[in-house]
DSSP file (Angstrom, degrees, kcal/mol; ACC not computed):
  #  RESIDUE AA STRUCTURE BP1 BP2  ACC     N-H-->O    O-->H-N    N-H-->O    O-->H-N    TCO  KAPPA ALPHA  PHI   PSI    X-CA   Y-CA   Z-CA
    1    1 A M              0   0    0      0, 0.0     2,-0.1     0, 0.0     0, 0.0   0.000 360.0 360.0 360.0 131.3    2.9  -49.0  -80.3
    2    2 A S     >  -     0   0    0      1,-0.1     4,-2.3     4,-0.0     5,-0.2  -0.324 360.0-109.2 -82.1 167.0    6.6  -49.4  -80.8
    3    3 A T  H  > S+     0   0    0      2,-0.2     4,-2.4     1,-0.2     5,-0.2   0.896 120.0  51.7 -60.7 -42.0    9.2  -49.2  -78.1
    4    4 A V  H  > S+     0   0    0      2,-0.2     4,-2.2     1,-0.2    -1,-0.2   0.924 110.2  48.1 -63.2 -45.5   10.4  -45.8  -79.4
    5    5 A E  H  > S+     0   0    0      1,-0.2     4,-2.2     2,-0.2    -1,-0.2   0.911 111.5  50.6 -61.5 -42.7    6.9  -44.4  -79.3
    6    6 A L  H  X S+     0   0    0     -4,-2.3     4,-2.5     1,-0.2    -1,-0.2   0.904 108.5  52.1 -63.8 -41.7    6.4  -45.6  -75.8
    7    7 A R  H  X S+     0   0    0     -4,-2.4     4,-2.8     1,-0.2     5,-0.2   0.927 109.3  49.9 -58.8 -45.6    9.6  -44.1  -74.6
    8    8 A H  H  X S+     0   0    0     -4,-2.2     4,-2.4     1,-0.2    -2,-0.2   0.903 110.7  49.3 -62.0 -42.0    8.7  -40.7  -76.1
    9    9 A I  H  X S+     0   0    0     -4,-2.2     4,-2.6     2,-0.2    -1,-0.2   0.933 112.7  47.3 -62.5 -46.0    5.3  -40.8  -74.4
   10   10 A I  H  X S+     0   0    0     -4,-2.5     4,-2.8     2,-0.2    -2,-0.2   0.920 111.9  49.7 -63.2 -44.1    6.8  -41.7  -71.0
   11   11 A I  H  X S+     0   0    0     -4,-2.8     4,-1.9     2,-0.2    -1,-0.2   0.919 111.7  49.2 -60.4 -43.9    9.4  -39.0  -71.3
   12   12 A E  H  < S+     0   0    0     -4,-2.4     4,-0.5    -5,-0.2    -2,-0.2   0.931 113.3  45.6 -61.6 -46.2    6.8  -36.5  -72.2
   13   13 A K  H >< S+     0   0    0     -4,-2.6     3,-1.3     1,-0.2    -2,-0.2   0.912 112.1  51.7 -64.4 -42.6    4.6  -37.5  -69.2
   14   14 A L  H >< S+     0   0    0     -4,-2.8     3,-1.7     1,-0.3    -1,-0.2   0.836  99.3  64.0 -64.3 -32.7    7.6  -37.5  -66.8
   15   15 A S  T 3< S+     0   0    0     -4,-1.9    -1,-0.3     1,-0.3    -2,-0.2   0.686 102.5  51.0 -66.3 -15.6    8.6  -34.0  -67.9
   16   16 A N  T <  S+     0   0    0     -3,-1.3     2,-0.5    -4,-0.5    -1,-0.3   0.364  89.1  97.9-101.0   3.9    5.3  -32.7  -66.4
   17   17 A I    <   +     0   0    0     -3,-1.7    -3,-0.0    -4,-0.2    -4,-0.0  -0.808  40.5 175.7 -98.8 131.8    5.6  -34.4  -63.0
   18   18 A D        +     0   0    0     -2,-0.5     2,-0.8     5,-0.0    -1,-0.1   0.422  42.7 116.5-110.3  -2.9    6.9  -32.4  -60.1
   19   19 A D     >  -     0   0    0      1,-0.2     4,-2.5     2,-0.1     5,-0.2  -0.579  48.2-164.1 -73.5 105.5    6.5  -35.0  -57.3
   20   20 A I  H  > S+     0   0    0     -2,-0.8     4,-2.4     1,-0.2     5,-0.2   0.859  86.1  52.6 -62.6 -38.6   10.1  -35.6  -56.2
   21   21 A S  H  > S+     0   0    0      2,-0.2     4,-2.0     1,-0.2    -1,-0.2   0.920 111.6  46.3 -63.6 -43.8    9.3  -38.8  -54.3
   22   22 A F  H  > S+     0   0    0      2,-0.2     4,-2.5     1,-0.2    -2,-0.2   0.923 112.5  49.8 -64.0 -44.7    7.6  -40.3  -57.4
   23   23 A L  H  X S+     0   0    0     -4,-2.5     4,-2.5     1,-0.2    -2,-0.2   0.876 109.6  51.5 -63.9 -37.5   10.4  -39.2  -59.7
   24   24 A K  H  X S+     0   0    0     -4,-2.4     4,-2.3     2,-0.2    -1,-0.2   0.898 109.9  50.2 -64.7 -39.6   13.0  -40.8  -57.3
   25   25 A A  H  X S+     0   0    0     -4,-2.0     4,-2.1     2,-0.2    -2,-0.2   0.922 111.5  47.3 -64.0 -43.8   11.0  -44.0  -57.3
   26   26 A I  H  X S+     0   0    0     -4,-2.5     4,-2.9     1,-0.2     5,-0.2   0.905 109.9  54.0 -62.5 -41.8   10.9  -44.0  -61.1
   27   27 A K  H  X S+     0   0    0     -4,-2.5     4,-2.8     1,-0.2     5,-0.2   0.911 108.1  49.9 -59.2 -43.8   14.6  -43.2  -61.2
   28   28 A T  H  X S+     0   0    0     -4,-2.3     4,-2.2     2,-0.2    -1,-0.2   0.918 112.2  47.4 -61.4 -44.4   15.3  -46.3  -59.0
   29   29 A I  H  X S+     0   0    0     -4,-2.1     4,-1.7     2,-0.2    -2,-0.2   0.933 114.1  46.4 -62.4 -47.0   13.2  -48.5  -61.3
   30   30 A V  H  X S+     0   0    0     -4,-2.9     4,-2.7     1,-0.2    -2,-0.2   0.915 112.7  49.7 -64.7 -43.7   14.8  -47.2  -64.4
   31   31 A E  H  X S+     0   0    0     -4,-2.8     4,-1.9     1,-0.2    -1,-0.2   0.889 108.5  52.9 -64.2 -38.6   18.4  -47.6  -63.0
   32   32 A S  H  < S+     0   0    0     -4,-2.2    -1,-0.2    -5,-0.2    -2,-0.2   0.876 114.3  42.5 -65.7 -35.1   17.7  -51.1  -61.8
   33   33 A K  H >< S+     0   0    0     -4,-1.7     3,-1.0     1,-0.2    -2,-0.2   0.876 113.2  51.5 -76.4 -38.5   16.6  -52.1  -65.3
   34   34 A A  H 3< S+     0   0    0     -4,-2.7    -2,-0.2     1,-0.2    -1,-0.2   0.786 107.3  54.4 -69.7 -27.1   19.3  -50.2  -67.1
   35   35 A D  T 3< S+     0   0    0     -4,-1.9     2,-0.8    -5,-0.2    -1,-0.2   0.469  76.9 117.7 -86.6  -1.6   22.0  -51.9  -65.0
   36   36 A E    <   +     0   0    0     -3,-1.0     2,-0.3    -4,-0.2    -3,-0.0  -0.547  37.7 150.2 -71.2 108.4   20.8  -55.4  -65.8
   37   37 A K        -     0   0    0     -2,-0.8     2,-0.6     3,-0.0    -2,-0.0  -0.959  52.9-103.5-135.0 154.4   23.7  -56.9  -67.6
   38   38 A V        -     0   0    0     -2,-0.3     2,-0.4     1,-0.0    -2,-0.0  -0.688  39.0-128.7 -78.9 122.6   24.9  -60.5  -67.8
   39   39 A Y        -     0   0    0     -2,-0.6     2,-0.6     1,-0.0    -1,-0.0  -0.587  18.3-144.7 -75.2 127.9   27.9  -60.9  -65.5
   40   40 A Q        -     0   0    0     -2,-0.4     2,-0.2     0, 0.0    -1,-0.0  -0.840  10.0-144.4 -97.6 120.9   30.8  -62.4  -67.3
   41   41 A L        -     0   0    0     -2,-0.6     2,-0.1     1,-0.1     0, 0.0  -0.579  15.1-124.5 -81.7 145.1   33.0  -64.8  -65.2
   42   42 A S     >  -     0   0    0     -2,-0.2     4,-2.3     1,-0.1     5,-0.2  -0.378  28.5-106.6 -77.8 166.3   36.7  -64.9  -65.8
   43   43 A D  H  > S+     0   0    0      1,-0.2     4,-2.4     2,-0.2     5,-0.2   0.892 122.8  54.3 -60.7 -39.0   38.4  -68.2  -66.6
   44   44 A F  H  > S+     0   0    0      1,-0.2     4,-2.3     2,-0.2    -1,-0.2   0.926 108.6  47.8 -60.4 -45.6   39.8  -68.2  -63.1
   45   45 A Q  H  > S+     0   0    0      1,-0.2     4,-2.4     2,-0.2    -2,-0.2   0.899 110.6  51.7 -63.3 -40.9   36.3  -67.7  -61.5
   46   46 A K  H  X S+     0   0    0     -4,-2.3     4,-2.3     1,-0.2    -1,-0.2   0.906 110.3  49.0 -62.1 -42.0   34.9  -70.5  -63.7
   47   47 A R  H  X S+     0   0    0     -4,-2.4     4,-2.5     2,-0.2    -2,-0.2   0.903 110.8  50.4 -64.6 -40.8   37.7  -72.9  -62.6
   48   48 A R  H  X S+     0   0    0     -4,-2.3     4,-2.2     2,-0.2    -2,-0.2   0.901 110.6  49.2 -64.9 -40.5   37.1  -72.0  -58.9
   49   49 A I  H  X S+     0   0    0     -4,-2.4     4,-2.3     2,-0.2    -1,-0.2   0.923 111.7  48.6 -64.1 -44.1   33.4  -72.6  -59.3
   50   50 A E  H  X S+     0   0    0     -4,-2.3     4,-2.0     1,-0.2    -2,-0.2   0.904 111.0  50.2 -63.5 -41.0   34.0  -76.0  -60.9
   51   51 A A  H  X S+     0   0    0     -4,-2.5     4,-2.0     1,-0.2    -1,-0.2   0.896 110.3  51.0 -63.3 -39.5   36.5  -76.9  -58.2
   52   52 A S  H  X S+     0   0    0     -4,-2.2     4,-2.1     2,-0.2    -2,-0.2   0.895 107.8  51.9 -64.9 -40.4   33.9  -76.0  -55.6
   53   53 A R  H  X S+     0   0    0     -4,-2.3     4,-2.3     1,-0.2    -1,-0.2   0.893 108.4  51.6 -63.1 -39.3   31.3  -78.1  -57.3
   54   54 A E  H  X S+     0   0    0     -4,-2.0     4,-1.9     2,-0.2    -1,-0.2   0.899 107.9  52.2 -63.9 -40.5   33.7  -81.1  -57.2
   55   55 A Q  H  <>S+     0   0    0     -4,-2.0     5,-2.9     1,-0.2     4,-0.3   0.909 109.3  49.4 -61.9 -41.5   34.2  -80.5  -53.5
   56   56 A V  H ><5S+     0   0    0     -4,-2.1     3,-1.4     1,-0.2    -2,-0.2   0.923 109.1  52.0 -63.4 -44.0   30.5  -80.6  -52.9
   57   57 A K  H 3<5S+     0   0    0     -4,-2.3    -1,-0.2     1,-0.3    -2,-0.2   0.862 110.8  48.7 -59.4 -36.2   30.1  -83.8  -54.9
   58   58 A K  T 3<5S-     0   0    0     -4,-1.9    -1,-0.3    -5,-0.1    -2,-0.2   0.425 117.3-113.7 -85.4   0.9   32.9  -85.4  -52.8
   59   59 A G  T < 5 +     0   0    0     -3,-1.4     2,-1.8    -4,-0.3    -3,-0.2   0.689  67.5 146.1  76.5  17.3   31.2  -84.3  -49.6
   60   60 A Q      < +     0   0    0     -5,-2.9     2,-0.3    -6,-0.2    -1,-0.2  -0.475  35.0 116.8 -87.8  66.9   34.1  -81.9  -48.7
   61   61 A T        -     0   0    0     -2,-1.8     2,-0.3    -5,-0.1    -5,-0.0  -0.802  49.6-150.6-128.4 168.7   31.9  -79.4  -47.1
   62   62 A I        -     0   0    0     -2,-0.3     2,-0.0     4,-0.0    -2,-0.0  -0.996  24.4-114.1-141.1 142.1   31.5  -77.9  -43.7
   63   63 A S     >  -     0   0    0     -2,-0.3     4,-2.5     1,-0.1     5,-0.2  -0.339  26.0-117.1 -73.2 158.5   28.4  -76.5  -42.0
   64   64 A N  H  > S+     0   0    0      1,-0.2     4,-2.6     2,-0.2     5,-0.2   0.892 116.5  53.2 -61.1 -39.5   28.1  -72.8  -41.2
   65   65 A E  H  > S+     0   0    0      2,-0.2     4,-2.0     1,-0.2    -1,-0.2   0.924 110.2  46.2 -62.5 -45.9   27.9  -73.7  -37.5
   66   66 A A  H  > S+     0   0    0      2,-0.2     4,-2.3     1,-0.2    -2,-0.2   0.893 112.7  50.6 -65.5 -39.2   31.0  -75.8  -37.6
   67   67 A L  H  X S+     0   0    0     -4,-2.5     4,-2.6     2,-0.2    -2,-0.2   0.919 108.8  50.9 -65.0 -43.5   32.9  -73.1  -39.6
   68   68 A N  H  X S+     0   0    0     -4,-2.6     4,-2.5     1,-0.2    -1,-0.2   0.899 109.7  51.3 -59.5 -40.2   31.9  -70.4  -37.1
   69   69 A K  H  X S+     0   0    0     -4,-2.0     4,-2.4     2,-0.2    -2,-0.2   0.922 110.3  48.7 -62.8 -44.8   33.1  -72.7  -34.3
   70   70 A E  H  X S+     0   0    0     -4,-2.3     4,-2.5     2,-0.2    -2,-0.2   0.909 111.4  49.8 -60.6 -43.1   36.5  -73.1  -36.0
   71   71 A V  H  X S+     0   0    0     -4,-2.6     4,-2.9     2,-0.2     5,-0.2   0.924 110.5  49.4 -64.3 -44.5   36.8  -69.4  -36.6
   72   72 A L  H  X S+     0   0    0     -4,-2.5     4,-2.4     1,-0.2    -1,-0.2   0.908 111.3  49.7 -61.9 -41.2   36.1  -68.6  -32.9
   73   73 A Q  H  X S+     0   0    0     -4,-2.4     4,-1.2     2,-0.2    -1,-0.2   0.922 112.4  47.8 -62.2 -43.0   38.6  -71.2  -31.8
   74   74 A W  H  X S+     0   0    0     -4,-2.5     4,-0.5     1,-0.2     3,-0.4   0.923 112.5  48.6 -63.9 -44.1   41.2  -69.7  -34.2
   75   75 A L  H >< S+     0   0    0     -4,-2.9     3,-0.9     1,-0.2    -1,-0.2   0.887 110.5  51.1 -63.6 -38.9   40.4  -66.1  -33.0
   76   76 A N  H 3< S+     0   0    0     -4,-2.4    -1,-0.2     1,-0.2    -2,-0.2   0.721 104.2  58.8 -72.3 -20.3   40.7  -67.1  -29.3
   77   77 A S  H 3<        0   0    0     -4,-1.2    -1,-0.2    -3,-0.4    -2,-0.2   0.598 360.0 360.0 -83.4  -9.9   44.1  -68.8  -29.9
   78   78 A K    <<        0   0    0     -3,-0.9    -1,-0.2    -4,-0.5    -2,-0.2   0.435 360.0 360.0 -89.2 360.0   45.6  -65.5  -31.2
């Protein structure tokens, strides 16, 4: 069975279903698949990612806990 034939069968079967909950679920599934696209990064984004990777290699990182502490200190100083 080809993709086209399968689509026609599914469309025909769906046209006979009146269960709104089921149809909404199918709609969600179809939309999630139809929206699958490869995200294209801009040159700027690629450069930022590469710079971030270099920082990680050099150990220039901070833990989430330490960052939260810094942010709280900064907020309390304002």
